C-alpha positions as CSV (number, residue, x, y, z in Angstrom):
1,X,-6.7,37.8,-27.1
2,X,-4.8,35.1,-25.8
3,X,-5.7,31.3,-27.4
4,X,-5.0,27.6,-26.9
5,X,-1.8,28.5,-29.0
6,X,-0.8,30.9,-26.1
7,X,-1.1,28.0,-23.6
8,X,0.3,25.9,-24.8
9,X,3.9,27.9,-25.8
10,X,3.7,28.5,-21.7
11,X,3.3,24.8,-21.7
12,X,6.5,23.9,-23.7
13,X,8.3,26.8,-21.9
14,X,7.4,24.7,-18.2
15,X,5.6,27.4,-17.0
16,X,2.7,25.3,-16.0
17,X,1.2,27.3,-13.6
18,X,1.2,30.1,-15.5
19,X,-0.7,28.3,-18.4
20,X,-3.4,27.0,-15.8
21,X,-4.2,30.4,-14.9
22,X,-4.3,31.4,-18.1
23,X,-6.3,28.5,-18.7
24,X,-9.2,29.2,-16.1
25,X,-9.5,33.2,-17.4
26,X,-9.9,32.0,-20.9
27,X,-12.6,28.9,-20.1
28,X,-14.3,31.2,-17.7
29,X,-15.0,33.5,-21.5
30,X,-15.2,29.8,-23.1
31,X,-16.2,27.2,-21.1
32,X,-17.1,24.8,-24.0
33,X,-13.8,25.5,-26.3
34,X,-12.3,22.1,-26.4
35,X,-8.9,23.3,-27.0
36,X,-8.6,25.3,-24.2
37,X,-10.2,22.4,-21.9
38,X,-6.8,20.1,-23.5
39,X,-4.7,22.7,-22.4
40,X,-6.4,22.5,-19.3
41,X,-5.8,19.4,-19.4
42,X,-2.3,19.0,-20.1
43,X,-1.5,21.9,-17.7
44,X,-3.0,19.9,-14.9
45,X,-0.8,16.8,-15.8
46,X,2.3,18.8,-16.1
47,X,1.9,20.4,-12.5
48,X,1.2,16.7,-11.4
49,X,-2.6,16.9,-10.8
50,X,-3.7,14.2,-12.6
51,X,-6.8,13.7,-10.9
52,X,-7.7,17.5,-11.5
53,X,-6.5,17.0,-15.1
54,X,-10.1,14.6,-15.6
55,X,-12.2,17.2,-14.9
56,X,-11.5,19.3,-17.9
57,X,-10.6,16.1,-20.2
58,X,-14.2,15.1,-19.5
59,X,-15.7,18.1,-20.6
60,X,-13.8,18.4,-23.3
61,X,-15.1,14.5,-25.1
62,X,-18.8,15.3,-23.7
63,X,-18.1,18.5,-25.9
64,X,-16.6,16.6,-28.3
65,X,-16.9,12.9,-28.3
66,X,-14.1,10.6,-29.0
67,X,-11.4,13.5,-29.7
68,X,-8.0,12.2,-29.9
69,X,-5.4,14.7,-28.2
70,X,-8.5,14.8,-25.1
71,X,-8.5,10.7,-24.7
72,X,-5.0,10.6,-25.3
73,X,-4.1,12.8,-22.3
74,X,-7.1,11.5,-20.2
75,X,-5.3,7.7,-20.7
76,X,-2.5,9.2,-19.8
77,X,-4.1,11.0,-16.6
78,X,-5.8,7.7,-16.0
79,X,-2.2,5.8,-15.8
80,X,-0.8,8.1,-13.9
81,X,-3.3,7.6,-11.1
82,X,-2.5,3.6,-11.4
83,X,-6.0,2.6,-13.5
84,X,-4.8,1.3,-16.3
85,X,-8.0,-0.7,-17.7
86,X,-9.4,2.6,-17.7
87,X,-6.6,4.3,-19.6
88,X,-6.5,1.7,-22.4
89,X,-10.0,2.0,-22.9
90,X,-9.2,6.1,-23.7
91,X,-6.4,5.4,-25.6
92,X,-8.4,3.1,-27.9
93,X,-11.0,5.9,-28.4
94,X,-8.8,8.0,-29.4
95,X,-6.8,5.3,-31.9
96,X,-10.5,5.6,-33.6
97,X,-10.1,8.9,-35.3
98,X,-5.9,8.8,-34.7
99,X,-4.5,5.5,-35.3
100,X,-1.0,6.6,-34.9
101,X,2.0,4.6,-33.3
102,X,2.6,6.6,-30.8
103,X,-1.1,6.1,-29.2
104,X,-0.4,2.6,-29.8
105,X,2.3,2.7,-27.7
106,X,0.4,3.9,-25.3
107,X,-2.3,1.6,-25.4
108,X,0.6,-1.2,-24.6
109,X,1.7,0.7,-21.8
110,X,-1.7,0.6,-20.5
111,X,-2.4,-3.1,-21.4
112,X,0.5,-4.3,-19.7
113,X,0.2,-2.5,-16.7
114,X,-3.8,-4.0,-16.7
115,X,-2.3,-7.4,-16.8
116,X,-3.9,-7.8,-20.4
117,X,-0.3,-9.0,-21.5
118,X,-2.2,-10.7,-25.3
119,X,-3.6,-6.9,-25.9
120,X,0.2,-5.1,-24.6
121,X,1.9,-7.7,-27.2
122,X,-1.3,-6.6,-30.3
123,X,-0.6,-2.6,-29.3
124,X,3.4,-3.3,-29.4
125,X,3.2,-4.6,-33.1
126,X,0.7,-1.8,-34.0
127,X,3.2,0.4,-32.9
128,X,6.4,-1.3,-34.5
129,X,5.0,-1.7,-37.9
130,X,3.6,1.5,-37.8
131,X,7.6,3.1,-36.9
132,X,9.9,0.5,-37.6
133,X,12.5,3.0,-36.6
134,X,11.3,4.0,-33.2
135,X,13.5,1.8,-30.7
136,X,11.5,2.7,-27.6
137,X,8.5,0.5,-29.2
138,X,10.7,-1.9,-30.5
139,X,11.8,-2.1,-26.7
140,X,8.2,-2.5,-25.3
141,X,7.8,-5.4,-28.3
142,X,10.7,-7.3,-27.0
143,X,9.8,-7.2,-22.9
144,X,6.5,-8.3,-23.6
145,X,7.8,-11.1,-26.1
146,X,9.6,-12.2,-23.4
147,X,7.3,-11.9,-20.3
148,X,5.0,-13.9,-22.6
149,X,7.6,-16.4,-23.9
150,X,7.0,-16.0,-27.5
151,X,10.3,-16.7,-28.4
152,X,8.9,-16.4,-32.1
153,X,11.4,-14.1,-34.2
154,X,12.3,-13.0,-30.7
155,X,16.0,-13.3,-32.4
156,X,16.0,-11.2,-35.2
157,X,13.9,-8.4,-33.3
158,X,16.2,-8.4,-30.1
159,X,19.3,-8.1,-32.4
160,X,18.1,-5.3,-34.1
161,X,17.5,-3.7,-30.4
162,X,20.5,-4.2,-29.2
163,X,21.8,-2.9,-32.5
164,X,21.0,0.3,-31.9
165,X,20.8,0.5,-28.4
166,X,24.5,2.2,-29.1
167,X,23.9,5.2,-30.6
168,X,19.7,5.8,-30.9
169,X,18.8,9.1,-29.7
170,X,15.4,7.6,-29.0
171,X,15.1,7.9,-24.7
172,X,14.6,3.7,-24.1
173,X,13.3,2.9,-20.9
174,X,16.8,1.3,-19.0
175,X,14.9,-1.5,-16.8
176,X,14.4,-3.4,-20.6
177,X,17.9,-3.4,-21.1
178,X,18.4,-5.6,-18.1
179,X,17.5,-8.6,-19.6
180,X,19.0,-8.3,-23.0
181,X,22.7,-9.4,-23.8
182,X,23.7,-6.0,-24.3
183,X,27.0,-3.9,-21.7
184,X,27.6,-1.9,-19.4
185,X,28.7,0.9,-21.5
186,X,25.2,0.1,-23.1
187,X,23.7,0.1,-20.2
188,X,25.3,3.7,-19.1
189,X,24.7,5.2,-22.5
190,X,20.6,4.5,-22.2
191,X,20.7,5.6,-18.7
192,X,21.7,8.9,-19.5
193,X,19.8,9.7,-21.9
194,X,16.4,8.3,-19.9
195,X,18.0,10.4,-16.7
196,X,18.2,13.8,-18.8
197,X,14.6,13.7,-19.3
198,X,14.7,14.9,-16.0
199,X,16.2,17.6,-16.1
200,X,18.5,19.4,-13.6
201,X,16.6,21.8,-11.1
202,X,18.0,23.4,-8.5
203,X,18.8,21.5,-5.9
204,X,16.0,21.7,-3.3
205,X,18.7,20.8,-0.1
206,X,20.6,22.8,2.0
207,X,24.6,22.3,2.5
208,X,25.7,19.3,4.5
209,X,26.9,20.3,7.9
210,X,28.4,18.2,10.6
211,X,25.8,17.2,13.0
212,X,26.1,14.1,15.5
213,X,22.8,12.3,14.1
214,X,22.0,11.8,10.6
215,X,18.3,11.9,9.1
216,X,18.2,8.7,6.5
217,X,15.0,8.8,3.8
218,X,14.2,6.0,2.2
219,X,12.3,6.2,-1.4
220,X,10.2,3.4,-2.4
221,X,6.6,2.5,-3.8
222,X,7.6,-1.3,-2.7
223,X,7.4,-0.6,1.4
224,X,4.2,-3.4,0.9
225,X,3.9,-6.7,0.3
226,X,6.9,-6.2,-2.0
227,X,10.1,-8.6,-2.7
228,X,12.5,-5.7,-1.5
229,X,10.4,-5.2,1.8
230,X,10.9,-8.8,2.4
231,X,14.5,-8.3,1.8
232,X,14.9,-5.1,3.8
233,X,12.5,-5.1,6.9
234,X,14.8,-6.3,9.6
235,X,17.4,-4.0,8.3
236,X,14.6,-0.8,8.9
237,X,14.7,-2.2,12.4
238,X,18.0,-2.3,13.2
239,X,19.2,1.0,12.4
240,X,21.0,2.5,15.1
241,X,18.6,5.4,16.4
242,X,21.4,6.7,18.5
243,X,23.0,7.6,15.1
244,X,20.1,8.4,12.7
245,X,17.0,9.3,12.5
246,X,15.2,6.8,9.7
247,X,12.3,7.6,7.7
248,X,10.1,6.2,5.0
249,X,8.6,8.1,1.9
250,X,6.4,5.6,0.5
251,X,4.7,6.4,-3.1
252,X,2.5,3.9,-3.3
253,X,-0.5,3.5,-1.6
254,X,-1.0,1.2,1.8
255,X,-1.9,-2.2,0.7
256,X,-2.9,-2.7,3.8
257,X,-0.2,-6.3,4.5
258,X,1.2,-7.3,7.5
259,X,4.2,-6.2,5.7
260,X,2.9,-2.9,5.4
261,X,1.8,-2.8,9.4
262,X,5.1,-4.0,10.1
263,X,7.0,-0.9,8.3
264,X,4.9,1.3,9.9
265,X,6.4,0.6,13.2
266,X,9.8,0.4,11.9
267,X,10.5,3.8,10.9
268,X,10.8,6.6,13.1
269,X,8.9,8.3,10.3
270,X,6.5,7.1,7.6
271,X,5.2,9.2,5.2
272,X,2.5,8.4,2.2
273,X,3.2,9.8,-0.2
274,X,1.2,8.3,-2.4
275,X,-1.0,11.8,-2.8
276,X,2.0,14.1,-3.4
277,X,3.6,14.7,-6.8
278,X,7.9,14.4,-6.9
279,X,7.6,18.5,-6.2
280,X,5.9,18.1,-2.7
281,X,7.5,15.0,-1.7
282,X,11.3,16.8,-2.3
283,X,9.9,19.6,-0.3
284,X,8.7,17.1,2.4
285,X,12.2,15.5,2.6
286,X,13.8,19.3,2.9
287,X,11.6,19.9,5.9
288,X,11.8,16.7,7.9
289,X,16.3,17.7,7.6
290,X,16.7,14.3,5.2
291,X,20.7,14.1,5.5
292,X,20.9,11.2,2.9
293,X,18.3,9.7,0.8
294,X,18.2,6.6,-0.4
295,X,16.3,5.2,-3.6
296,X,15.4,1.8,-3.2
297,X,13.9,1.4,-6.7
298,X,15.9,2.7,-9.8
299,X,14.1,2.4,-12.5
300,X,12.0,-0.4,-11.9
301,X,8.3,0.4,-12.3
302,X,7.1,2.9,-9.9
303,X,9.9,4.6,-9.9
304,X,10.1,8.4,-8.3
305,X,13.0,9.3,-10.0
306,X,12.0,12.7,-10.1
307,X,11.6,13.3,-6.8
308,X,15.5,12.5,-6.7
309,X,16.4,15.5,-9.6
310,X,14.9,17.9,-7.0
311,X,18.2,16.8,-5.0
312,X,16.2,17.0,-1.6
313,X,19.2,15.7,0.2
314,X,22.8,16.8,-0.2
315,X,23.8,13.2,-0.2
316,X,21.8,10.7,-2.6
317,X,22.3,6.9,-3.1
318,X,20.5,4.3,-5.4
319,X,20.9,0.8,-3.4
320,X,18.5,-2.9,-3.8
321,X,16.0,-2.0,-6.2
322,X,18.2,-1.5,-9.5
323,X,21.5,-3.3,-10.9
324,X,23.2,-1.0,-12.8
325,X,23.5,2.7,-12.8
326,X,21.4,5.4,-13.1
327,X,23.2,7.2,-15.0
328,X,21.8,10.5,-13.2
329,X,23.6,13.8,-12.1
330,X,21.7,13.3,-8.7
331,X,22.5,10.5,-8.1
332,X,25.9,10.5,-5.7
333,X,26.7,6.7,-4.9
334,X,25.4,2.7,-5.5
335,X,25.6,0.4,-3.2
336,X,26.8,-2.7,-4.1
337,X,29.8,-5.5,-3.4
338,X,33.1,-6.9,-5.3
339,X,31.0,-9.7,-7.0
340,X,28.6,-7.2,-8.8
341,X,30.6,-4.5,-8.8
342,X,33.8,-6.0,-9.6
343,X,37.2,-3.9,-10.6
344,X,37.4,-1.5,-13.2
345,X,33.5,-1.4,-14.1
346,X,33.7,1.9,-12.1
347,X,34.0,4.0,-15.3
348,X,30.2,2.5,-16.8
349,X,28.5,3.9,-13.0
350,X,27.8,7.3,-13.2
351,X,27.5,6.6,-9.3
352,X,30.6,6.5,-7.1
353,X,30.8,2.6,-6.6
354,X,30.6,2.4,-2.9
355,X,31.6,-1.7,-2.0
356,X,30.2,-3.8,1.3
357,X,31.3,-6.6,2.8
358,X,30.3,-10.0,1.8
359,X,27.2,-8.9,-0.1
360,X,25.5,-6.2,-0.9
361,X,21.6,-7.4,-0.3
362,X,20.3,-7.4,2.7
363,X,17.9,-10.2,4.0
364,X,15.3,-10.2,6.5
365,X,16.1,-13.3,9.2
366,X,12.9,-13.2,10.4
367,X,11.0,-14.0,7.2
368,X,8.9,-17.1,7.5
369,X,11.0,-20.8,7.0
370,X,8.8,-22.9,6.8
371,X,9.7,-26.6,7.8
372,X,7.1,-28.4,6.0
373,X,4.9,-27.9,2.9
374,X,2.4,-29.3,1.4
375,X,2.2,-32.4,-0.7
376,X,3.5,-32.4,-4.3
377,X,0.1,-33.9,-5.4
378,X,-0.8,-30.6,-3.7
379,X,1.5,-28.4,-5.5
380,X,0.9,-30.4,-8.9
381,X,4.2,-32.4,-9.1
382,X,4.7,-36.0,-10.2
383,X,4.7,-38.2,-7.3
384,X,8.2,-39.1,-7.6
385,X,11.4,-37.8,-9.4
386,X,14.1,-34.9,-9.0
387,X,12.3,-31.2,-9.5
388,X,14.9,-28.5,-11.1
389,X,12.9,-25.4,-10.7
390,X,13.5,-21.6,-11.6
391,X,11.4,-19.1,-10.2
392,X,12.0,-16.3,-11.5
393,X,9.8,-14.3,-13.9
394,X,9.6,-15.5,-17.3
395,X,10.9,-12.5,-19.1
396,X,14.3,-13.6,-17.3
397,X,13.9,-17.0,-19.2
398,X,15.9,-17.1,-22.8
399,X,16.1,-20.0,-25.5
400,X,19.6,-20.7,-24.3
401,X,18.7,-21.5,-20.4
402,X,15.7,-23.5,-21.4
403,X,17.6,-25.6,-23.9
404,X,20.2,-26.6,-21.3
405,X,17.3,-27.0,-18.7
406,X,15.7,-30.0,-21.4
407,X,19.0,-31.4,-21.9
408,X,18.8,-31.8,-18.3
409,X,15.4,-33.4,-18.3
410,X,16.8,-35.9,-21.2
411,X,19.3,-36.7,-19.0
412,X,17.4,-37.3,-15.9
413,X,14.7,-39.8,-15.8
414,X,11.6,-38.6,-14.3
415,X,13.1,-35.1,-13.3
416,X,10.6,-32.1,-14.2
417,X,11.2,-28.9,-14.7
418,X,9.0,-26.0,-11.8
419,X,8.6,-22.6,-13.6
420,X,6.8,-19.7,-12.3
421,X,4.0,-17.9,-14.0
422,X,1.1,-15.8,-13.4
423,X,-0.1,-15.8,-17.5
424,X,-1.7,-18.3,-19.7
425,X,0.0,-17.7,-22.6
426,X,3.5,-18.0,-21.5
427,X,2.6,-21.3,-20.0
428,X,0.8,-22.4,-23.3
429,X,4.3,-21.3,-24.4
430,X,6.6,-22.6,-22.5
431,X,4.6,-26.1,-22.9
432,X,5.3,-26.2,-26.7
433,X,8.8,-25.0,-27.1
434,X,9.2,-28.7,-24.6
435,X,8.5,-31.0,-27.5
436,X,10.3,-29.0,-29.9
437,X,13.3,-30.0,-27.7
438,X,12.4,-33.2,-27.6
439,X,10.4,-33.4,-24.3
440,X,7.1,-34.3,-23.2
441,X,5.3,-31.3,-22.4
442,X,4.2,-32.5,-18.8
443,X,7.3,-32.6,-17.5
444,X,7.3,-28.7,-17.4
445,X,4.6,-28.1,-14.8
446,X,4.2,-24.5,-13.7
447,X,3.9,-22.5,-9.7
448,X,1.3,-19.7,-9.0
449,X,1.6,-16.8,-7.4
450,X,1.1,-17.0,-3.5
451,X,1.0,-15.9,-0.3
452,X,5.3,-15.3,0.8
453,X,4.9,-18.5,3.2
454,X,3.4,-20.2,1.1
455,X,6.1,-19.6,-1.8
456,X,8.7,-20.7,0.3
457,X,7.7,-23.6,1.4
458,X,7.2,-25.1,-2.1
459,X,11.6,-25.1,-1.6
460,X,11.0,-28.2,0.4
461,X,9.9,-30.0,-2.8
462,X,12.9,-28.7,-4.7
463,X,16.0,-30.7,-5.6
464,X,18.0,-27.7,-7.7
465,X,17.3,-24.0,-8.8
466,X,18.5,-22.9,-12.0
467,X,19.8,-19.1,-12.6
468,X,18.8,-17.5,-15.8
469,X,21.5,-15.1,-17.8
470,X,21.4,-11.9,-18.8
471,X,19.2,-10.9,-15.9
472,X,19.6,-13.2,-12.8
473,X,17.6,-14.5,-9.7
474,X,17.6,-11.8,-7.2
475,X,16.0,-12.2,-4.4
476,X,14.2,-15.8,-5.9
477,X,17.6,-16.6,-5.2
478,X,18.1,-15.7,-1.7
479,X,14.8,-17.2,-1.0
480,X,16.1,-20.5,-2.2
481,X,19.3,-19.8,0.1
482,X,17.1,-19.2,2.6
483,X,15.1,-22.8,2.4
484,X,18.1,-24.7,2.3
485,X,17.5,-24.8,-1.5
486,X,20.7,-25.3,-3.4
487,X,21.3,-22.7,-6.4
488,X,23.6,-23.0,-10.0
489,X,24.5,-19.7,-11.4
490,X,26.6,-18.5,-14.2
491,X,28.2,-15.0,-14.2
492,X,27.4,-12.3,-16.2
493,X,28.7,-9.2,-17.3
494,X,26.6,-7.3,-16.1
495,X,25.1,-6.7,-12.2
496,X,22.0,-7.9,-12.7
497,X,23.7,-11.1,-13.9
498,X,26.4,-11.0,-11.2
499,X,23.5,-11.2,-8.3
500,X,23.5,-15.1,-8.3
501,X,27.1,-15.2,-7.7
502,X,27.2,-12.8,-4.7
503,X,24.6,-14.9,-3.0
504,X,26.6,-17.9,-3.4
505,X,29.9,-16.4,-2.7
506,X,28.0,-14.8,0.9
507,X,26.6,-18.1,1.5
508,X,29.8,-20.1,1.6
509,X,28.8,-21.8,-2.0
510,X,30.9,-20.2,-4.6
511,X,32.1,-23.7,-6.3
512,X,28.3,-23.5,-7.6
513,X,29.4,-20.2,-9.5
514,X,29.7,-21.4,-13.2
515,X,31.5,-19.5,-15.7
516,X,29.9,-20.8,-19.4
517,X,27.3,-22.4,-20.2
518,X,29.1,-26.0,-20.3
519,X,30.0,-25.8,-16.9
520,X,26.8,-24.5,-16.3
521,X,25.7,-27.9,-17.4
522,X,27.9,-30.0,-16.2
523,X,27.5,-28.5,-12.2
524,X,24.1,-28.7,-12.4
525,X,23.8,-32.5,-14.0
526,X,26.1,-34.0,-11.4
527,X,24.7,-32.3,-8.5
528,X,21.3,-33.7,-9.6
529,X,22.9,-37.3,-9.6
530,X,24.7,-36.8,-6.1
531,X,22.1,-36.8,-3.5
532,X,24.6,-37.2,-0.9
533,X,25.7,-33.3,-2.1
534,X,22.5,-31.7,-2.4
535,X,22.2,-33.2,0.9
536,X,25.2,-31.7,2.4
537,X,24.5,-28.5,0.6
538,X,20.7,-28.5,2.5
539,X,22.4,-29.0,5.8
540,X,24.7,-26.3,5.9
541,X,22.4,-23.5,4.4
542,X,20.0,-24.7,7.1
543,X,22.0,-25.2,9.9
544,X,24.1,-22.2,9.3
545,X,22.3,-19.6,7.9
546,X,22.8,-17.2,10.5
547,X,26.5,-17.2,10.7
548,X,27.0,-16.9,7.1
549,X,27.5,-13.5,5.9
550,X,24.3,-13.6,3.2
551,X,22.2,-13.7,6.5
552,X,23.8,-11.9,8.7
553,X,22.0,-8.5,8.3
554,X,23.1,-7.4,11.7
555,X,27.0,-6.5,10.4
556,X,25.6,-6.1,7.2
557,X,23.2,-3.0,8.7
558,X,26.8,-1.4,10.8
559,X,28.5,-1.9,7.2
560,X,25.8,0.4,5.6
561,X,25.7,2.7,8.8
562,X,29.5,3.3,8.4
563,X,28.7,4.1,4.6
564,X,26.3,6.7,4.8
565,X,28.7,8.2,7.8
566,X,31.9,8.2,5.0
567,X,29.5,9.6,2.9
568,X,28.6,12.3,4.8
569,X,32.6,13.5,5.7
570,X,32.8,13.8,2.5
571,X,29.7,16.0,1.5
572,X,30.4,17.8,4.9
573,X,34.3,18.2,3.8
574,X,32.8,19.6,0.2
575,X,34.7,16.9,-1.4
576,X,33.1,15.2,-4.6
577,X,31.1,12.0,-4.3
578,X,34.2,9.1,-4.6
579,X,34.4,5.3,-4.7
580,X,34.7,3.7,-1.2
581,X,34.7,-0.1,0.2
582,X,33.6,-0.6,3.5
């Protein structure tokens, strides 16, 4: 007689549909069998039906309260449904009877997504303590400590992690490696291990054929109030409709924002895929005749990589969202430029590199450009004194740059450092780091999350924006330049650390690109001491913005379209993807 173990065997073989049907048959005879109820939930999860999976899992927990397997799987279902606080409660229930490292790790992820960062820190630390050889857990612990700017013991933990990245078999989130001092070779190795999780199903897409008009599909969870949308909105609007049909495949629900409404009008077809699993999204793309699908997420949060693995289009590319290789056989091209992807790096990218003229980053010239700002007092700034700012996410901050910033404050009387933070623990930790370097903690002030126009207005009070390494400013740097604010950056060893340099080159300010910490500090100090030079840079950026390559959106749009045309020509000719410059 069939049992839960038979169902589990089908699940392990990837035959989730058969497993689910067998569960139904067996549960009709044994409706209170907890192991069968759990197996039914797991099968439904494997089929992408997280909401349906909750029913058998909840029933299993009613039959046997505290069942660790059911509670843990329920947590996974709730996370997939983007209910992380509830998922955390489910994992805590599972831990009562099974306090193992994997469930502590799951709890850490749920806490992080629920913005309970202290809870995530504790959970990840427990996971690492129980399984010190699991570098996936160590990577998460390093990540949350960086997010909280908790630098105690961080160098040792990071060194241990970086040393293991080359050859560990652990599946580590590639995005976490971008903020580490690694190489593109290491990032590629990590990305390949991650990409292997998705397998290589039989391609859904038909072969490419010559046609006068191509259908481009953009896949993202960020087609709403998000930095990616604020960069790309005008680009979508400017696509040449005589040559392209432009579709959106949004994997996030409507957030009701003005940006979402604008994007709904920007595309020829806007498909809300938030209720669909990966296979269904891929099938919809095939039905819509998508010729080239462009993934705008890469391996960032809420990515839909599994959709790309189904190969729903003959040509597949990634752009904007992820500054690195995806290491995946199902991504044909990555769009970059001569600065972020210089000569000699193709070997570290599984995608064929396509380099755009100017800058790989496109910008929305319709985004707000406020001419006035609230008073300094309203923004929590002192009445006078220069303002140094870095509005990068806290996880990008390192002690090395913070040391330089404190040196600058020491040499510029009355200056303050203005940082972004939406986590109280990060603020407390950063304030504590200032006196350790001989600086009054009152000279470190914080900006809160704000609406786009309000955020941009703040740049009127910023005298100099300071970039970070190894993961630099991307949208935050282009925001600063859009508002006329000087930016000083240092060239990094990876894509993520070269974006600031690309932006400054395209803004006609390559003199603000430095190549060493000493040069970076000297360039920043020279600008802080030269008000005339800062004013000249502001005039250049404010008055000439629309003539600069960085903000020449129509030219960038045409370049991307030429790239799409060349990709398609190769596919029609049956040729493999190859790198090229536009």
